[in-house]
N, C-alpha and C positions, 0 to 999 in steps of 0.2 A: 052558643053561637059559633065558637071555634070548632066544635064537634060537627056541626052542620057544614061548615066550610071544608073541613077535612074530608067528610063523606062526599061532598060535591066534587072536590078535586080528584079523589081516588076513582069515583065512578065515572067522572068525566074523562079521566085518563084511560080507563079501561074501554070506554065507548070510542074514544078517538083511535085507539090501537085497533079495535075491531073494524072500524071504519077504514083504516089504512090498509089492513091486511085483506079484507074481504070485498070491499067496494071500490077502492081507489089505490090498488097497489102501484108503486113506483112514483106516486106523486110526492110522497114524504112529508107533505105539509101536516096531514092529520097525525102521522106517526111522531113527528117531532113535537107537535103540540101536546100529544098524549104523554110523552116523556117529560115535557116541561110541567104538565099538571102533576105527574108523580113527584118530580123534584120539589114543586111548591108544597105539596102535601107533606113531604118529609120535612121541609123547612118549617112549616106550621106546627107539625107534631114536635119537633125539637124545641122550637121556641115556646110553645104553649104548655106542653105536657112533660117535657124533660127528655133525658137521654134514652131511657128504656123504651118509651113509647115511639120516639123518633127512629130508633133502630128497628123497631117492629114495623113501622110504616115503610121504611126504606127496604126492609126485607120483603114485605108483602109486595111492594112495587116491583122489585127485582124478580120475585117468583112469578108474578102475573105476566111480566114482560117475557120471561123465558118460556112460560107455558104457552103464550100466544105464538111465539116463534116455533115451538115444537109442533103445535097443532097446525099451523100454516104449512110447515114442511110435510107433515103427514097427509094434509089435504091436497097437496100439489099446487099451492098458491104460488110458490116461487117459480114454478114452470111457466106461469103466465107472464113473468118478467122478461122472458127470452122468446124471440120469435123463432119457431122451429119449422116454419112452413116456407115454401118457396113458390112464388107465383110464376107460371109459364107465361111467356110472351103471348099477348092476344087472348088471354083467358083470365077470368075472374076467379076460377076455382084453384085453390091451393093444392100443391102436390105435397101430401103429408108423409109420404113414405121416406124412410131413412135411405140415403142414396147408396145402398149396398150393391146395387146393380152395376155400379162403376168399378167395384173392386177388381183389380187385375187387368183392367182395360188399358189400352194404349190410346194416346191422343196427341194433340198439338197445343202448345201454349199460344193463345191468341194475343195476349198482352204480356209484357214482362212480368214475371212473378217475383215480387220483392218483399216478402215471401208470398204475398197473396196477389192473385190476379184471376184472369179468365182463361179457361182452356175449353177445348172442344173434343168431345168424345162421341163418336157415331152420330155426328151431326148436331149434337146437343151441347149448347154452351153453358158452362157452370162455373161458379166461383171455386177456386182451388187454393190450397195452401202448400207450400214446400216445407221441407224439414229445416228451413232456415237459410237455405242457400239462394242466390240469385239465379234465375233461369231466364234467358232471353226469349223474346217472342219468336214463334216459329220453331221452337225446339220440340223434339219428340219427348212425350212424358209417359209414365206408367203410374196408375193409381196404386198406392201401397197401403192405404188405410182410410177408413171412414168412421165418423162418429155421427151424432145426431146433428151437428152443425157444420162440420168440416169434411172436406174431401182432401186427403193428403196425397201429394204426388212426388215423384222423384224423376230426375232426368234420366232418360232411357239412353244407356251407354251405346248399345249396339242396335240401332233402329232396324226394323226389318226392311229388306231390300225388295222393291217391287219391279225391278228390271229383269228382263228375261235373257 
């Protein structure tokens, strides 16, 4: 009877981890329940079969958990936990490109950047991040870096003069 309980707890833990990683990432309910099943299986093995079998079940549970994390990273499941798209105003279509087109452009801070805020470049408003400094609204900016989620700006020291 204890062996059936042990098999149920281990297979239930594996099933709950698969459910968490592939069907409902970021809910954490199934993942925590799967880890609790693994802990209960280890406890049952320690109490029923002894030290060696308990350590074996604990090692198996740890190995399966790490294997699930490895395969979820390889499959790109962790990328689904972060939103990498930006919706344009008035459009339901996401803009999936990485904002490298802004690199090197100059613009204006629309809101205060503390260190994150809104700036405008060529008529397009985007969320930007400074290098940690405060920049007041209306200040001239230059884009100094981009990655998948952030556009990094710096205060433009010598803004171009448009006077003749």
